[in-house]
C-alpha positions in Angstrom: 80.6 72.8 133.6 80.6 69.5 131.7 80.1 69.2 128.0 76.6 67.7 128.6 75.6 70.7 130.8 76.7 73.2 128.1 74.8 71.2 125.4 71.7 71.4 127.5 72.0 75.2 127.7 72.6 75.4 123.9 70.6 72.6 122.3 70.9 74.1 118.8 74.7 74.2 119.0 76.6 71.6 116.9 79.6 69.5 117.8 82.7 70.3 115.7 84.7 67.4 117.3 85.0 65.7 120.7 86.3 68.9 122.3 84.6 71.8 120.5 81.1 73.0 119.9 79.8 75.8 117.7 76.7 78.0 118.2 75.6 80.9 115.9 73.5 83.7 117.3 73.2 87.5 117.7 75.1 89.0 120.6 75.0 92.7 121.4 73.1 93.3 118.1 75.9 91.7 116.1 75.9 88.3 114.3 78.2 86.1 116.3 79.8 82.6 116.0 80.5 81.2 119.5 82.9 78.3 119.8 83.0 76.4 123.1 86.2 74.5 124.0 86.3 71.5 126.3 89.3 69.7 127.9 88.7 66.2 129.3 84.9 66.9 129.1 85.1 70.2 131.0 84.2 73.6 129.6 87.5 75.6 129.6 87.3 78.3 127.0 84.9 80.2 124.6 85.5 82.4 121.6 82.8 84.9 120.5 83.6 85.8 116.9 81.9 88.8 115.3 82.6 88.3 111.5 80.7 91.3 110.1 81.9 94.4 111.9 81.3 97.7 110.0 83.7 100.0 111.7 86.4 98.0 113.6 87.6 100.9 115.8 84.2 101.9 116.9 83.1 98.3 117.5 86.3 97.5 119.4 85.8 100.6 121.7 82.2 99.7 122.3 83.0 96.0 123.2 86.0 97.2 125.3 83.7 99.6 127.2 81.3 96.8 128.0 84.1 94.5 129.1 85.5 97.3 131.3 82.2 97.4 133.2 82.5 93.7 133.9 86.3 93.3 134.5 87.6 96.8 135.1 90.3 98.5 133.1 92.4 96.1 130.8 95.9 95.1 131.9 97.0 95.6 128.3 95.9 97.6 125.2 97.6 97.5 121.9 97.0 99.3 118.5 99.5 98.2 115.8 98.5 101.2 113.6 99.2 103.7 116.4 102.5 101.9 117.1 103.5 102.3 113.5 102.5 106.0 113.5 104.5 106.7 116.7 107.6 105.4 115.0 107.3 108.1 112.3 109.5 111.0 113.5 111.3 109.0 116.2 114.3 108.2 114.0 114.8 111.8 113.0 114.4 113.0 116.6 117.0 110.5 117.7 119.5 111.7 115.1 118.8 115.4 116.1 119.4 114.5 119.7 122.8 112.9 118.9 123.7 116.1 116.9 122.8 118.4 119.8 124.7 116.2 122.4 127.7 116.2 120.1 127.7 120.0 120.0 127.2 120.2 123.7 130.1 117.8 124.2 132.3 119.8 121.9 131.5 123.0 123.8 132.3 121.4 127.1 135.5 119.4 126.2 136.8 121.2 123.1 136.9 117.9 121.2 135.4 118.4 117.8 132.3 116.5 116.9 132.8 113.5 114.6 131.1 114.7 111.4 131.5 111.4 109.6 129.7 109.5 112.4 127.0 112.2 112.5 126.6 111.8 108.7 126.2 108.0 109.1 123.6 108.6 111.8 121.7 111.1 109.6 121.6 108.7 106.6 120.4 105.8 108.7 117.8 108.0 110.3 116.5 109.1 106.9 116.3 105.5 105.6 114.6 104.4 108.8 112.2 107.3 108.7 111.2 106.5 105.1 110.5 102.8 106.2 108.5 104.0 109.2 106.3 106.2 107.0 105.7 103.2 104.6 104.8 101.0 107.6 102.4 103.6 109.0 100.6 103.8 105.6 100.4 100.0 105.4 99.2 99.8 109.0 96.3 102.1 108.3 94.9 99.4 106.1 96.0 96.3 108.0 96.1 96.4 111.8 95.3 94.7 115.1 93.6 96.1 118.2 94.1 94.1 121.4 92.7 94.5 124.9 93.4 92.0 127.6 91.9 91.5 131.1 93.1 89.1 133.7 90.8 88.0 136.5 90.9 85.3 139.1 88.7 83.0 137.0 89.5 84.0 133.4 91.9 85.4 130.9 89.9 87.6 128.6 91.2 89.0 125.3 89.4 91.2 122.8 91.1 91.1 119.4 89.9 93.2 116.5 91.5 92.9 113.0 91.4 95.0 109.9 92.8 93.7 106.6 91.7 94.6 103.1 88.2 93.2 102.8 87.9 91.9 106.4 87.0 93.6 109.6 86.3 91.2 112.5 86.4 91.0 116.3 86.7 88.1 118.7 86.4 87.9 122.4 88.4 85.0 123.9 87.6 83.7 127.4 89.9 81.1 128.9 89.7 79.5 132.3 92.6 80.6 134.5 92.3 77.4 136.4 93.0 75.3 133.3 95.6 77.6 131.7 98.5 75.1 131.9 96.4 72.3 130.4 95.0 74.7 127.7 98.6 75.7 126.8 99.7 72.1 126.6 96.7 71.2 124.4 97.6 74.1 122.0 101.2 72.9 121.9 100.1 69.4 121.0 97.7 70.7 118.4 100.5 72.7 116.7 102.8 69.7 116.8 100.1 67.5 115.2 99.6 70.2 112.5 103.3 70.3 111.8 103.4 66.5 111.6 100.5 66.6 109.1 102.2 69.3 107.0 105.5 67.4 107.1 103.8 64.3 105.7 102.1 66.3 102.9 105.5 67.7 101.9 
């Protein structure tokens, strides 16, 4: 669609600049801010931002379930808090496995296990385990949930973020047809931002 066609559908939306338009509404019973992106006058992407989400996990699962109905199962799911929790215990398990394999090797070959090397592995595992527990505690307060769908027409991402004082979700739809042009426009925007920052410094 052209920019003019989208403006006709959303007459109360306001232009942010020549390539972006914002519209505020309620979607799925949640207050939402919708940003339409245009490239060379053509509609190529839209972000649906839900700034006031009460329970980020429940909201993410609900929106994910609705998107599953439309696009099928996601090609990717990520939960950074769960990833941090899975690392807890993995370092100790790895050290224990090395210990067991060393004893097995000693029994089979008669060559004594290198106790100094095992001690270094144990110390490293303990340090890594302490760090993993710290990261898991921090991740329970600050995490990202991500689900992604890839269709013939669109790349769809659902991102939900929790940080102290903020719980928000955004659905990003991007045209698959214009993916290279969108990536190039993003690259140019980042370069312009870096140039601006360089001038300010």
